[in-house]
C-alpha positions in Angstrom: -0.1 0.1 -0.1 1.3 3.3 -1.0 2.0 5.9 2.1 0.6 9.1 2.2 4.1 11.0 1.9 4.4 9.0 -1.3 1.4 9.9 -2.8 1.6 13.4 -2.0 4.7 13.4 -3.7 3.4 12.0 -6.5 -0.2 14.7 -6.5 2.8 17.6 -6.6 4.8 16.1 -9.5 1.6 15.8 -11.1 0.3 19.4 -10.6 3.6 20.5 -11.7 3.6 19.1 -14.8 -0.2 20.4 -15.4 0.4 24.0 -14.4 3.6 23.9 -16.8 1.7 22.9 -19.3 -0.8 25.1 -18.5 1.5 28.0 -19.0 2.7 26.6 -22.2 -0.8 26.4 -23.5 -1.8 30.2 -22.2 1.4 31.7 -24.2 0.9 29.8 -27.2 -2.8 29.9 -27.5 -2.7 33.3 -26.9 -0.2 34.1 -28.7 -2.4 32.7 -31.5 -5.6 33.6 -30.6 -4.6 37.4 -31.4 -2.5 36.7 -34.1 -5.4 35.1 -36.1 -7.9 37.5 -34.3 -10.1 34.7 -32.9 -12.0 35.3 -29.9 -12.2 31.4 -29.5 -8.4 30.8 -29.1 -8.4 34.1 -26.9 -10.6 32.2 -24.8 -8.6 29.3 -24.4 -5.7 30.7 -23.4 -7.2 32.8 -21.1 -8.7 29.8 -19.7 -4.8 28.4 -19.2 -4.5 31.2 -17.5 -6.8 30.5 -14.8 -6.1 27.1 -15.0 -2.2 27.8 -13.7 -3.8 29.9 -10.9 -5.8 26.8 -9.8 -3.0 24.7 -10.2 -0.7 27.0 -8.4 -3.4 27.0 -5.4 -3.4 22.9 -5.2 0.9 22.8 -5.4 0.0 25.2 -2.3 -2.2 23.1 -0.4 -0.5 20.1 -1.5 2.5 21.6 0.2 0.7 22.4 3.2 -0.3 19.0 4.0 3.5 17.7 2.8 4.5 19.8 5.8 1.4 19.1 8.6 -0.8 22.0 8.2 -3.5 21.5 9.7 -6.9 20.5 7.6 -9.0 23.7 8.7 -6.4 25.8 7.5 -6.1 23.5 4.3 -9.8 23.9 3.5 -9.7 27.8 4.0 -7.2 28.0 1.4 -9.3 25.9 -0.8 -12.3 27.8 -0.8 -10.6 31.3 -1.1 -8.8 30.0 -4.7 -12.6 28.4 -5.3 -14.1 31.8 -4.9 -11.5 33.5 -7.1 -10.8 31.2 -10.0 -14.8 31.3 -9.8 -15.6 34.6 -10.4 -12.7 35.2 -12.5 -14.1 32.5 -15.0 -17.5 34.2 -15.0 -16.2 37.0 -16.0 -14.6 35.4 -18.8 -17.9 33.9 -19.4 -19.2 37.5 -19.9 -16.1 38.8 -21.8 -16.4 35.7 -24.6 -20.0 36.2 -24.8 -20.1 39.6 -25.6 -17.3 39.7 -28.1 -19.1 36.5 -29.6 -22.3 38.5 -30.1 -20.1 41.6 -31.3 -18.3 39.7 -33.5 -21.6 38.1 -35.0 -23.0 41.5 -35.4 -19.8 43.3 -37.4 -19.1 40.0 -39.4 -15.6 39.4 -38.2 -13.7 36.7 -39.4 -11.0 35.1 -37.4 -8.0 34.1 -39.4 -6.3 30.6 -39.8 -4.1 29.4 -36.9 -1.6 26.4 -37.4 -0.5 26.6 -34.1 -4.0 26.9 -32.6 -5.1 23.9 -34.0 -1.8 21.9 -32.8 -2.0 23.0 -29.1 -5.6 22.6 -28.6 -5.3 19.0 -30.5 -2.1 18.5 -28.1 -4.3 19.4 -25.0 -7.2 16.9 -26.2 -4.6 14.2 -26.1 -2.9 15.4 -23.0 -5.9 16.4 -20.5 -7.8 13.3 -20.2 -4.4 11.9 -18.8 -4.2 14.8 -16.1 -7.9 14.4 -15.3 -7.1 10.1 -14.5 -4.5 10.9 -12.7 -5.8 13.4 -10.8 -8.9 12.3 -9.9 -6.9 9.1 -8.6 -4.4 10.8 -6.3 -7.3 13.0 -5.0 -9.4 9.9 -4.0 -6.1 8.3 -2.6 -5.4 11.4 -0.6 -9.3 12.1 0.3 -8.8 15.3 -1.6 -11.8 16.9 -3.2 -9.7 20.1 -4.5 -7.6 17.4 -6.1 -10.1 15.7 -7.6 -12.1 19.3 -8.9 -8.7 20.0 -10.2 -8.9 17.1 -12.5 -12.2 18.2 -13.9 -10.9 21.5 -14.4 -8.7 19.4 -16.8 -11.8 17.6 -18.6 -13.3 21.1 -19.3 -9.9 22.4 -20.7 -10.0 19.0 -23.2 -14.0 19.9 -24.0 -12.9 23.7 -24.9 -9.8 22.6 -27.0 -12.0 20.5 -28.8 -14.3 23.0 -29.4 -11.1 25.0 -31.1 -10.3 22.4 -33.0 -13.6 21.9 -34.4 -14.5 26.0 -35.2 -11.1 26.3 -36.5 -11.5 23.7 -39.1 -14.9 24.8 -40.1 -13.4 27.9 -40.6 -10.6 26.8 -42.8 -12.0 24.2 -44.9 -15.7 26.5 -45.7 -14.6 29.8 -44.4 -17.9 30.1 -42.4 -17.3 33.6 -40.7 -19.3 32.8 -38.3 -17.9 29.5 -37.5 -15.4 30.9 -34.0 -18.0 33.3 -33.0 -20.5 30.5 -32.8 -18.3 28.0 -31.2 -17.3 30.4 -28.7 -20.5 30.5 -27.7 -20.7 27.2 -27.1 -17.5 27.5 -24.8 -19.1 30.2 -22.5 -21.4 26.8 -21.4 -18.6 24.9 -20.3 -16.5 28.3 -18.7 -19.5 29.0 -16.7 -20.5 25.7 -16.0 -16.8 25.6 -14.2 -16.5 28.8 -13.1 -20.2 28.5 -10.9 -19.4 25.8 -9.6 -16.0 27.0 -7.7 -17.6 29.9 -6.9 -20.0 28.1 -5.1 -17.6 25.9 -3.9 -16.0 28.8 -2.7 -18.7 30.0 -0.8 -19.4 26.8 0.8 -22.4 25.8 -1.0 -21.7 22.5 -2.3 -21.0 19.3 -0.2 
């Protein structure tokens, strides 16, 4: 049987790897989105930045556990982080909705972005692994926060899939509205994740 110290160390390594990938995803996604004028890719990049915040919080929380911090202190840190991340995600959902509607009204067209396609494809392949790994370790450590962070990764995979579909449709058929419509679909995932985190931060979930 794996002891708790080993589980915490494995969880820390997973979070470091995950957070490093999110930093790379943020830079590439945001750069590609700005270059292509794609609100969908910009939103994807900004969500990756929020995942960095979440990952950093989990690293902080796991380090506290590794150092023997009281459970109450760890739980307070988790709630505060969830409240901040949830609020920012809800704000991001409002931003994406506003920009998508503006683009639809003004007929703004996103350019092709091979770089954006590549990072989205990599995320579709990698995020399910992070989700499985964090859920497994989270259940072993009885850490709801780690399990929840794994679910953030699967949301990222959904977002990456939406980016892929929107970009491919735009490239193949030159449908000017595809990027904005796909971004509006993306709002569902962003808002759902944000609301869940916000409620957890306020202590309104089990």
